[in-house]
C-alpha positions in Angstrom: -9.5 -47.4 -28.7 -9.4 -47.2 -24.9 -11.0 -43.7 -24.6 -14.0 -44.7 -26.7 -14.4 -47.9 -24.6 -14.3 -45.9 -21.4 -16.8 -43.4 -22.8 -19.1 -46.2 -23.9 -19.1 -47.8 -20.4 -19.6 -44.3 -18.8 -22.7 -43.7 -21.0 -24.0 -47.1 -20.2 -23.7 -46.6 -16.5 -25.6 -43.3 -16.7 -28.3 -44.6 -18.9 -27.3 -43.0 -22.2 -25.0 -40.6 -24.0 -27.4 -37.6 -23.4 -27.3 -38.0 -19.7 -23.5 -38.4 -19.8 -23.1 -35.2 -21.8 -25.4 -33.4 -19.4 -23.4 -34.5 -16.4 -20.1 -33.5 -18.0 -21.4 -30.1 -18.9 -22.6 -29.5 -15.3 -19.2 -30.7 -13.9 -17.4 -28.3 -16.3 -19.6 -25.4 -15.3 -18.9 -26.1 -11.6 -15.2 -26.3 -12.3 -15.2 -22.9 -14.1 -17.1 -21.3 -11.2 -14.7 -22.7 -8.6 -11.7 -21.4 -10.7 -13.3 -18.0 -11.0 -14.1 -17.8 -7.3 -10.5 -18.8 -6.4 -9.1 -16.1 -8.7 -11.5 -13.5 -7.4 -10.8 -14.3 -3.8 -7.0 -14.4 -4.4 -7.1 -10.9 -6.0 -9.3 -9.6 -3.1 -7.0 -10.9 -0.4 -3.9 -9.5 -2.2 -5.6 -6.2 -2.7 -6.5 -6.1 1.1 -3.0 -6.9 2.1 -1.5 -4.3 -0.2 -4.0 -1.8 1.1 -2.9 -2.3 4.7 0.8 -1.9 3.6 0.0 1.3 1.8 -1.9 2.7 4.8 1.0 1.9 7.0 3.3 4.0 4.8 1.0 7.0 4.9 0.6 6.7 8.7 4.3 6.9 9.0 4.6 9.9 6.8 1.8 11.8 8.6 3.6 11.5 11.9 6.6 13.3 10.3 4.8 16.3 8.8 5.9 19.7 10.0 2.7 20.6 11.9 3.4 20.5 15.7 -0.3 20.7 16.7 -1.9 17.9 14.9 -4.1 14.9 15.5 -4.2 11.8 13.3 -7.0 9.2 13.1 -6.6 6.1 11.0 -9.1 3.6 9.7 -12.2 5.6 10.8 -15.6 3.9 10.3 -18.6 6.2 10.4 -22.2 5.1 10.7 -24.9 7.2 9.3 -28.6 6.8 8.3 -30.3 3.4 8.0 -27.2 1.6 9.3 -25.0 2.5 6.4 -21.3 2.9 7.0 -18.3 4.4 5.3 -14.6 3.8 6.0 -11.9 6.6 5.9 -8.3 5.6 5.7 -6.8 8.6 7.4 -7.9 12.0 8.8 -5.2 14.6 9.6 -6.4 17.5 11.7 -3.9 20.4 12.1 -3.8 24.2 12.1 -4.3 24.3 8.4 -7.5 22.2 8.1 -8.9 18.7 8.0 -7.2 16.4 5.4 -9.4 13.4 4.5 -7.3 10.8 2.8 -8.0 7.8 0.7 -5.0 5.5 0.2 -4.6 3.1 -2.8 -1.7 0.7 -2.9 -2.0 -0.6 -6.5 0.7 -1.9 -8.7 0.8 -1.2 -12.4 -0.5 1.8 -14.2 -3.7 3.7 -13.3 -5.9 5.5 -15.8 -8.9 7.7 -14.9 -10.5 11.1 -14.9 -12.3 13.1 -12.2 -15.6 12.8 -14.0 -15.7 9.1 -14.7 -17.2 6.8 -12.0 -14.7 4.0 -12.5 -10.9 3.9 -13.1 -8.7 1.2 -14.6 -5.7 -0.5 -13.2 -3.5 -2.2 -15.8 -1.2 -4.9 -14.4 0.9 -6.9 -16.9 -1.7 -8.3 -19.3 -4.6 -7.9 -16.9 -6.9 -5.0 -16.1 -9.1 -4.3 -13.1 -11.9 -1.7 -12.6 -12.3 0.2 -9.3 -14.6 3.0 -8.1 -13.2 6.6 -8.7 -11.5 7.4 -5.3 -12.1 11.1 -5.8 -15.9 10.5 -5.8 -15.4 8.0 -3.0 -13.6 10.6 -0.9 -16.2 13.3 -1.7 -18.7 11.0 0.0 -16.5 10.7 3.1 -16.2 14.5 3.4 -20.0 14.9 2.9 -20.6 12.6 5.8 -18.0 14.3 8.0 -19.7 17.7 7.3 -23.1 16.3 8.1 -21.9 14.7 11.4 -19.4 17.3 12.7 -20.3 20.6 11.0 -19.3 22.6 7.9 -17.2 25.2 9.7 -14.0 23.2 9.3 -12.0 23.5 6.0 -11.9 20.0 4.6 -9.4 18.9 2.0 -9.7 15.7 -0.1 -6.5 13.8 -0.6 -6.0 10.7 -2.8 -2.7 8.9 -2.3 -1.4 6.2 -4.7 1.4 4.1 -3.3 3.4 1.9 -5.6 1.7 2.7 -8.9 2.1 5.0 -11.9 -0.8 7.3 -12.2 -1.5 8.5 -15.8 -4.2 10.6 -17.5 -5.6 11.9 -14.2 -5.8 15.7 -14.3 -6.5 16.4 -10.7 -5.1 18.6 -7.9 -6.1 16.0 -5.2 -4.3 12.9 -6.5 -0.7 12.4 -5.2 2.1 9.9 -5.0 3.6 9.3 -1.5 6.5 11.7 -2.1 4.1 14.4 -3.5 1.9 14.0 -0.4 4.7 15.2 1.9 5.4 18.3 -0.1 1.7 19.1 -0.4 1.0 18.9 3.3 4.1 20.9 4.2 3.1 23.6 1.6 0.3 25.0 3.8 1.2 28.1 5.9 -2.1 29.9 6.7 -3.4 28.7 10.1 -7.2 28.5 10.2 -7.8 26.2 13.2 -7.0 26.9 16.8 -5.7 24.2 19.2 -9.2 24.1 20.7 -10.8 23.5 17.2 -8.3 20.6 16.6 -9.0 19.0 20.0 -12.8 19.4 19.7 -13.1 17.8 16.3 -10.6 15.0 17.1 -12.5 14.1 20.3 -15.8 14.2 18.4 -14.7 11.8 15.7 -12.8 9.6 18.2 -16.0 9.3 20.3 -17.7 7.6 17.4 -15.1 4.8 17.4 -15.8 3.4 20.8 -17.5 0.4 19.4 -15.0 -0.1 16.6 -15.2 -3.8 16.4 -19.0 -3.8 16.0 -18.7 -1.0 13.4 -16.1 -2.9 11.5 -18.3 -6.0 11.3 -21.2 -4.0 10.1 -19.1 -2.2 7.5 -17.9 -5.6 6.1 -21.5 -6.8 5.9 -22.4 -3.6 4.0 -19.5 -4.0 1.6 -20.5 -7.6 0.8 -24.1 -6.6 0.3 -23.0 -3.8 -2.0 -20.7 -6.1 -4.0 -23.6 -8.5 -4.6 -25.8 -5.8 -6.2 
C-alpha cells in the first residue's frame, strides 16, 4: 500500500502521527482561508468594475435630460467630522431641485424593503448581502444639508442597472429607463440659475483635493469592513 507507506514515512519525519495530523490541519486551514480570500477579492473587483459601468450609463442619461439649466457632479466625496467620508455617485442640480443618486449595477434579482438595513442579491445559486441603498442615500442627503444648507429641495434617487428589483415598495427606486421618465416628469421650477450655480460651485470647491479625499475614503471603507 503505497499511500500508507508514504504516510508512515511522513509521520516518522515529523516525529509522530500526532504532529503530522496537526501540520495537515494547519495546512488545510490556510488553504481554505486563501480560497475564501480569492473568492471575496474576485467578487469585490467584479462589483467595483460593474459599479463603474453602471455609473457611466447614468452619467450619459443625465446629460440628455430635458433640463437646459443643469449642473452634474459625479463621484463626489465629502469629508465631515472626525475625518469621516461619504461618496455620492451623482448629483444633478437643475431648476426642479437637487437629485442625489446612488447607482447599483447588480446582476440577478434584488429583494429588500425600505425599513430593512440590508438587502439581498440572488445570482444563480448564490446570494450576497448589501446595505440598504435608501438608507445609504439618506445619509448622503443629511451630510449635504449640513454642509450646504437645508433651503434646497433634495430628492433621493436609487438606480438599479442590469438587475430585476422585486419586493421593494418604494417611490425612490428606479431602473435606468424609469429614471429618465422620473426626471423629465418635474415641471415646477423651484431653483433659480443663481441657486444652481451657487450650490454647484460650493460642492465642486470641496473636490479640489479629490485624490487625497479618495485615498482617505478607501481607508475608511476598509476600516468599516473590518468591524
